[in-house]
LUMMI-76530 format. One record per residue (C-alpha): residue in three letters; x, y, z. Coordinates in steps of 0.05 Angstrom, whole numbers, padded with zeros to 5 digits, always signed. Layout:
<recs>
ALAXYZ ...
</recs>
This chain:
<recs>
MET-00458-00198+00249 ARG-00502-00166+00302 GLY-00484-00119+00359 ILE-00409-00134+00357 LEU-00372-00102+00415 LYS-00297-00107+00424 ARG-00255-00074+00478 PHE-00180-00070+00486 PRO-00146-00040+00547 GLY-00164+00033+00548 VAL-00203+00034+00482 VAL-00269+00010+00452 ALA-00249-00016+00384 LEU-00319-00035+00360 GLN-00384-00005+00385 TYR-00443-00053+00373 VAL-00430-00061+00299 ASP-00481-00093+00252 LEU-00456-00120+00185 ASP-00488-00166+00135 VAL-00463-00196+00070 ARG-00510-00228+00020 ARG-00498-00289-00023 GLY-00463-00270-00088 GLU-00451-00198-00064 VAL-00387-00157-00062 LEU-00392-00112+00000 GLY-00342-00056+00006 LEU-00316-00040+00076 ILE-00282+00027+00082 GLY-00259+00074+00137 GLU-00197+00111+00161 ASN-00140+00073+00193 GLY-00162+00056+00263 ALA-00236+00056+00245 GLY-00242-00017+00265 LYS-00242-00053+00197 SER-00186-00102+00214 THR-00214-00117+00283 LEU-00283-00131+00255 MET-00255-00179+00202 LYS-00212-00214+00254 ILE-00275-00227+00295 LEU-00311-00252+00232 SER-00253-00300+00217 GLY-00248-00325+00289 ALA-00180-00294+00304 TYR-00211-00248+00357 GLN-00269-00262+00404 ALA-00323-00208+00410 ASP-00341-00183+00480 ALA-00414-00180+00458 GLY-00456-00194+00397 GLU-00465-00253+00351 ILE-00446-00281+00283 VAL-00501-00315+00243 MET-00488-00353+00178 GLY-00543-00384+00137 GLY-00592-00372+00194 GLU-00549-00410+00244 ARG-00516-00375+00303 ILE-00442-00392+00308 ALA-00423-00406+00379 ARG-00350-00396+00401 PRO-00321-00382+00332 THR-00248-00402+00321 PRO-00205-00395+00259 GLN-00211-00469+00244 ARG-00286-00468+00255 MET-00296-00408+00209 LEU-00253-00441+00155 GLU-00297-00503+00160 LEU-00358-00458+00151 GLY-00329-00428+00088 ILE-00301-00361+00112 SER-00232-00346+00084 VAL-00188-00284+00093 ILE-00137-00261+00042 TYR-00091-00212+00077 GLN-00049-00158+00045 GLU+00012-00195+00072 MET+00004-00262+00038 MET+00000-00323+00083 LEU+00023-00379+00037 ALA+00088-00419+00040 PRO+00136-00391-00012 HIS+00182-00452-00012 LEU+00126-00500-00030 THR+00094-00512-00098 VAL+00028-00483-00121 ALA-00006-00552-00113 GLU+00023-00561-00043 ASN-00001-00492-00022 LEU-00071-00505-00048 CYS-00076-00570-00008 LEU-00036-00546+00053 GLY-00061-00582+00115 ARG-00107-00625+00071 LEU-00059-00664+00027 PRO-00096-00725-00002 THR-00068-00793+00016 ASN-00071-00862-00016 ARG-00091-00926+00018 TYR-00020-00933+00047 GLY-00025-00866+00083 LEU+00024-00833+00035 VAL+00013-00767+00000 ASP-00024-00778-00066 TRP+00014-00728-00110 THR-00027-00745-00171 ALA-00091-00726-00134 THR-00057-00664-00106 ARG-00040-00639-00176 ARG-00108-00658-00204 ASN-00145-00621-00148 SER-00102-00559-00158 LEU-00113-00559-00233 GLU-00188-00565-00224 THR-00190-00508-00175 MET-00148-00462-00218 ALA-00189-00480-00280 ARG-00250-00454-00243 LEU-00214-00387-00238 GLY-00189-00389-00309 PHE-00119-00386-00279 ASN-00064-00420-00319 VAL-00002-00435-00278 ASP+00043-00496-00269 PRO+00020-00532-00205 ASP+00092-00556-00195 ALA+00120-00485-00196 ARG+00147-00460-00129 LEU+00106-00402-00102 ASP+00167-00356-00096 SER+00177-00362-00172 LEU+00109-00329-00186 SER+00092-00256-00192 VAL+00055-00221-00135 ALA-00009-00222-00176 GLN-00003-00297-00189 ARG+00009-00311-00115 GLN-00054-00272-00099 MET-00093-00316-00148 VAL-00064-00377-00113 GLU-00091-00349-00047 ILE-00160-00342-00077 ALA-00155-00412-00107 SER-00136-00438-00038 ALA-00199-00406-00009 LEU-00241-00438-00063 SER-00209-00506-00051 ARG-00237-00501+00020 HIS-00307-00489-00009 ALA-00308-00416+00012 ARG-00376-00384+00018 LEU-00348-00316+00040 VAL-00280-00287+00021 ILE-00251-00227+00057 LEU-00201-00188+00014 ASP-00157-00140+00054 GLU-00128-00085+00009 PRO-00120-00134-00049 SER-00098-00081-00099 ALA-00040-00053-00057 VAL+00012-00095-00096 LEU-00023-00100-00163 GLY-00016-00061-00228 GLY-00074-00040-00272 ALA-00079-00103-00316 GLU-00070-00148-00255 LEU-00126-00112-00218 ASP-00172-00120-00278 ARG-00158-00195-00277 LEU-00173-00198-00202 PHE-00239-00162-00213 GLU-00258-00212-00268 VAL-00247-00269-00219 ILE-00287-00235-00164 ARG-00346-00223-00211 LYS-00344-00295-00236 LEU-00344-00324-00166 ALA-00398-00275-00143 ARG-00443-00301-00200 GLU-00431-00371-00172 GLY-00457-00348-00104 VAL-00392-00332-00066 GLY-00397-00270-00023 PHE-00340-00220-00015 VAL-00320-00167+00035 TYR-00273-00119-00002 ILE-00231-00074+00043 SER-00197-00017+00007 HIS-00174+00055+00015 ARG-00184+00066-00060 LEU-00254+00091-00071 GLN-00250+00083-00147 GLU-00242+00008-00136 VAL-00302+00006-00090 PHE-00345+00039-00144 ARG-00318-00010-00197 ILE-00328-00076-00161 CYS-00375-00069-00101 ASP-00451-00075-00098 ARG-00458-00041-00030 VAL-00409-00005+00015 THR-00407+00000+00091 VAL-00370+00057+00124 LEU-00337+00051+00193 ARG-00314+00110+00235 ASP-00286+00106+00306 GLY-00309+00034+00313 ALA-00381+00046+00293 VAL-00421+00037+00228 VAL-00436+00106+00199 GLY-00479+00077+00143 THR-00488+00026+00088 HIS-00507+00047+00017 ALA-00516+00016-00051 VAL-00456+00039-00092 ALA-00503+00064-00146 ASP-00536+00112-00096 VAL-00475+00147-00067 ASP-00415+00188-00092 ALA-00343+00193-00069 ALA-00351+00260-00034 THR-00407+00231+00009 LEU-00365+00170+00028 ILE-00305+00212+00046 ARG-00349+00257+00089 MET-00376+00195+00124 MET-00307+00167+00135 VAL-00275+00229+00165 GLY-00335+00267+00192 ARG-00317+00329+00152 GLN-00312+00356+00082 LEU-00246+00342+00046 ALA-00255+00382-00017 ASP-00187+00414-00004 ILE-00149+00348+00002 TYR-00091+00376-00038 PRO-00059+00437-00004 LEU-00053+00505-00035 ARG+00021+00517-00049 ASP+00068+00576-00055 ARG+00107+00549-00114 ARG+00176+00582-00119 PRO+00227+00532-00146 GLY+00299+00552-00132 ARG+00365+00529-00159 GLU+00376+00463-00193 VAL+00400+00411-00142 LEU+00401+00347-00184 SER+00416+00338-00258 VAL+00422+00269-00290 ARG+00438+00254-00363 GLY+00438+00187-00398 LEU+00421+00143-00338 ASN+00419+00070-00361 ARG+00410+00002-00330 PRO+00407-00057-00379 ARG+00335-00079-00394 VAL+00308-00032-00340 LEU+00326+00041-00352 ARG+00344+00072-00419 GLY+00373+00141-00430 ILE+00339+00177-00372 ASP+00350+00253-00369 LEU+00323+00286-00305 ASP+00329+00353-00270 ILE+00299+00377-00205 SER+00304+00443-00167 SER+00298+00461-00094 GLY+00227+00476-00073 GLU+00198+00434-00129 ILE+00156+00371-00128 LEU+00167+00326-00188 GLY+00118+00270-00202 ILE+00136+00205-00237 CYS+00081+00160-00262 GLY+00072+00102-00310 MET+00044+00032-00313 ALA+00070-00024-00269 GLY+00138-00047-00296 SER+00152+00020-00331 GLY+00214+00031-00289 ARG+00188+00083-00239 THR+00213+00048-00176 GLU+00277+00026-00210 LEU+00293+00098-00227 LEU+00289+00121-00155 ARG+00332+00062-00132 ALA+00384+00078-00186 LEU+00386+00151-00164 VAL+00407+00133-00093 GLY+00454+00078-00116 ALA+00412+00021-00089 ASP+00415-00013-00157 PRO+00473-00012-00207 ALA+00467+00036-00265 VAL+00512+00078-00310 CYS+00505+00152-00323 ALA+00535+00197-00376 SER+00530+00260-00333 TRP+00512+00270-00260 ARG+00508+00331-00215 LEU+00483+00328-00143 GLY+00490+00396-00110 ASP+00562+00415-00122 GLY+00586+00344-00133 GLU+00592+00304-00197 ARG+00599+00234-00168 ARG+00538+00188-00167 PRO+00526+00157-00098 SER+00553+00087-00093 GLY+00496+00067-00047 PRO+00440+00094-00002 ARG+00489+00110+00055 GLU+00530+00156+00010 ALA+00466+00186-00019 ILE+00442+00203+00052 ALA+00510+00234+00067 ASN+00500+00278+00005 GLY+00430+00298+00027 MET+00387+00251-00016 VAL+00340+00202+00018 LEU+00294+00148-00011 LEU+00230+00127+00024 PRO+00215+00059-00009 GLU+00149+00033-00034 ASP+00144-00024+00017 ARG+00154+00013+00082 LYS+00140-00048+00125 THR+00197-00090+00097 GLU+00245-00038+00068 GLY+00231+00025+00108 CYS+00211+00011+00179 PHE+00248-00028+00233 LEU+00183-00059+00256 PRO+00205-00088+00324 GLN+00239-00022+00343 SER+00212+00041+00374 VAL+00187+00104+00340 ALA+00249+00140+00367 PHE+00297+00088+00339 ASN+00264+00091+00270 ILE+00267+00167+00267 THR+00339+00175+00291 ILE+00374+00115+00259 SER+00394+00155+00197 ARG+00436+00205+00236 LEU+00458+00178+00303 GLY+00525+00214+00298 ALA+00491+00281+00310 LEU+00462+00255+00375 THR+00525+00226+00405 ARG+00573+00254+00456 ASN+00641+00223+00467 GLY+00619+00164+00425 LEU+00556+00150+00466 LEU+00485+00164+00446 SER+00457+00222+00486 GLU+00388+00201+00509 ASP+00369+00274+00524 SER+00388+00296+00454 GLU+00351+00237+00423 ARG+00289+00250+00465 ASP+00288+00325+00447 ALA+00299+00313+00373 VAL+00245+00259+00369 ALA+00195+00299+00409 ALA+00205+00359+00364 LEU+00194+00318+00301 ILE+00133+00282+00330 ARG+00102+00351+00344 ARG+00122+00381+00278 LEU+00094+00324+00236 GLY+00034+00309+00279 ILE+00053+00236+00289 ARG-00001+00200+00329 THR+00036+00153+00376 PRO+00030+00135+00450 GLY+00102+00159+00457 PRO+00172+00155+00428 ALA+00182+00086+00459 ALA+00121+00056+00424 ARG+00137+00003+00371 ILE+00129+00030+00301 ARG+00094-00034+00280 ASP+00035-00014+00325 LEU+00023+00052+00288 SER-00024+00062+00230 GLY+00003+00063+00159 GLY-00002+00139+00156 ASN+00036+00149+00220 GLN+00090+00099+00199 GLN+00099+00140+00136 LYS+00104+00204+00177 CYS+00159+00171+00218 LEU+00198+00157+00155 ILE+00190+00229+00133 ALA+00214+00249+00202 ARG+00275+00204+00191 SER+00291+00242+00127 LEU+00284+00309+00163 ASN+00329+00284+00218 ALA+00380+00265+00164 ASP+00377+00338+00140 CYS+00359+00316+00069 ALA+00355+00366+00012 ILE+00325+00316-00038 LEU+00270+00268-00017 LEU+00251+00211-00063 ILE+00187+00178-00041 ASP+00156+00117-00074 GLU+00080+00110-00067 PRO+00075+00161-00010 THR+00003+00144+00010 ARG-00003+00070-00006 GLY-00046+00036+00047 VAL-00062+00103+00079 ASP-00132+00129+00094 VAL-00162+00192+00065 GLY-00151+00236+00126 ALA-00078+00215+00134 LYS-00067+00226+00059 ARG-00084+00299+00066 GLU-00036+00306+00125 ILE+00020+00274+00085 TYR+00006+00319+00025 GLN+00010+00380+00071 LEU+00076+00356+00100 LEU+00106+00347+00031 ALA+00081+00415+00009 ASP+00111+00447+00072 LEU+00178+00413+00059 ALA+00180+00439-00012 ASP+00151+00509-00002 GLY+00174+00525+00068 HIS+00241+00490+00072 GLY+00263+00487-00001 ALA+00268+00411-00005 ALA+00267+00380-00074 ILE+00217+00323-00075 VAL+00208+00267-00126 ILE+00144+00226-00120 VAL+00127+00161-00154 SER+00053+00144-00150 SER+00002+00099-00183 GLU-00053+00148-00165 LEU-00058+00200-00221 PRO-00102+00248-00180 GLU-00046+00249-00128 ILE+00006+00266-00182 LEU-00038+00320-00212 GLY-00058+00350-00145 LEU+00011+00356-00115 CYS+00066+00361-00167 ASP+00095+00420-00205 ARG+00121+00378-00263 ILE+00105+00307-00284 VAL+00147+00255-00319 VAL+00113+00194-00351 MET+00153+00130-00359 ARG+00141+00072-00406 ASP+00187+00012-00418 GLY+00244+00043-00379 ARG+00243+00108-00418 ILE+00213+00176-00407 ALA+00151+00177-00451 GLY+00126+00247-00435 ARG+00139+00309-00394 PHE+00083+00354-00371 ASP+00076+00419-00333 ARG+00023+00418-00279 GLY-00027+00461-00316 ALA-00021+00422-00382 ALA-00032+00353-00354 THR-00097+00313-00346 GLU-00109+00241-00325 GLU-00124+00225-00398 SER-00060+00256-00425 LEU-00017+00221-00372 LEU-00050+00154-00385 ALA-00042+00163-00460 ALA+00032+00175-00451 ALA+00039+00115-00405 LEU+00004+00070-00454 GLY+00040+00097-00515 ALA-00024+00124-00547 ASP-00019+00175-00603 ALA-00054+00226-00560 ALA+00007+00235-00516 GLN+00038+00303-00524 ALA+00102+00318-00488 ALA+00107+00388-00461 
</recs>
C-alpha cells in the first residue's frame, strides 16, 4: 500500500500511509483506538475506497479494488465479530458461495465434505464437517474462519483482534496454525492491543497514530516501552495509578456459593474502597462467579450478606436496586444498546430518578449525562451520538457512567479493558481507582491480563475448576505465583 489517503466528513482518517507485507511474514499492526487500523484494513480488503494512493500485489497495481476482487486475489479478513453462518454446517461454511455441483447442477455434498476435510487437514484441525457451526466453541469457529480463507487460496490473511475471545491454550493453537501457514508462504497482518502477543507471533510491527505511520520495526529490535511511546506519543510508565488504599467496612460476604459443575464452595468477602481481582484460566469459573453474584445465573448459597440484607438478589434488576452492578465481558452484545444514544445507555439503569409526574425530564437527563461525560472524560460528539460509533474505551466508560448513575456501591466488571488501547486503559484504571479511593466503591475485577490484576488490585483470588485455588495480598503476588495457582502447580502458596 502506497500513499493511502482517506477522508471522512470533518476528519482525515489516513494520512498518506505506506504499508508492506512480505510473503510468509506476520506483520503486527498496532495503535490506539481511532489510529486508523480498521480503516486501513477496510481499504486493503476493498470495503472502502481510498481517496488517494495505490495497492500493489505481486508487482501488479490493483485498479478499483472491491471486496470480491480482493477475495479473488487472495486477501481475506477475519474480523473479531465472526462472519460465518451459525445455522450451517462446517462444510457448508467452508464452501459458502462456492458449493461444488454435479453434472445435473445439484450440490455435490460428497465433494463439499471432501474439500472441507482436506482444508482442515492442512491446518491440523479435527472437527466433524457435518457439525453445525453454532455447536462449536469460539476457538473452533475461529479455526473454521481461517480454514475458509485457505479454501479461497488466501495469500494474505488479516486477523483483527483474534485473541479477544480465546483462552491461553486456544491462543497457542492459533499461533501454531499461523506459523505453519507462514512457512507455506501465507502472509498475515495481525492487529492486536496485546503487545505480548505481537512479540510472540510477529516478525515486524507497524505503529499507527492519528492516521499516520509512526514507524515499522523488526520485533527483535524494539521493546514494549518504545512501542507504547510510539502509539500514544508520550511515556506511560505510570499506567497504573498511585492509590490511597483505605478499605472500609465489609459490604459483601458470601459463604458456600455453589452452582452444579460450575462453582464449588466459593467464600468471598469485599469491603468498601477495595479492589478485588479474580483471575484464572479460561473455564475456571471467573465469569460465572460474577454472574452468580448478581443473580444472572442460578446458584445456591449457604450464607449471604449484601450491605444490611441477607437475601441474595434474584436477578440483575434486584442486584442494581441493592447497589450492585455487573459490567459484562462482552459489552457489545450484553452491555451496550448499540443502536441507542450515549444518553440512553447511561441513564437506562435509573430512569426513575429522572422522571417527573411519570414523564422523563429531558432537562434532568441532559444535566445528569453531561456531568457524567465530563467526570469520566468520555470522548463523544455529544449525548445524542450512537454508542456504537464510539471507541471500545469510550463505550466502557459509558457503562461505568451507567453504574455511577445507578448509585452502585459494588461494581463487578468482567475484562474491564478488553479491546481497549493502551491510552484508554490508563484512563479506565484511573476511573476505577477514583471510584474505590475517592467514593468508597467496592470493585471486583475479572481479568485475563495478570499485569492488570497485579497493578490495580488490593487482593487477588485465583480460580481453578470452579473453586478458589489461591488468595494473595497485593504485595505477595507475582505473575508466576498467580499462574502456578491457576494451573494447580505445587508452587502455589495461598496467602
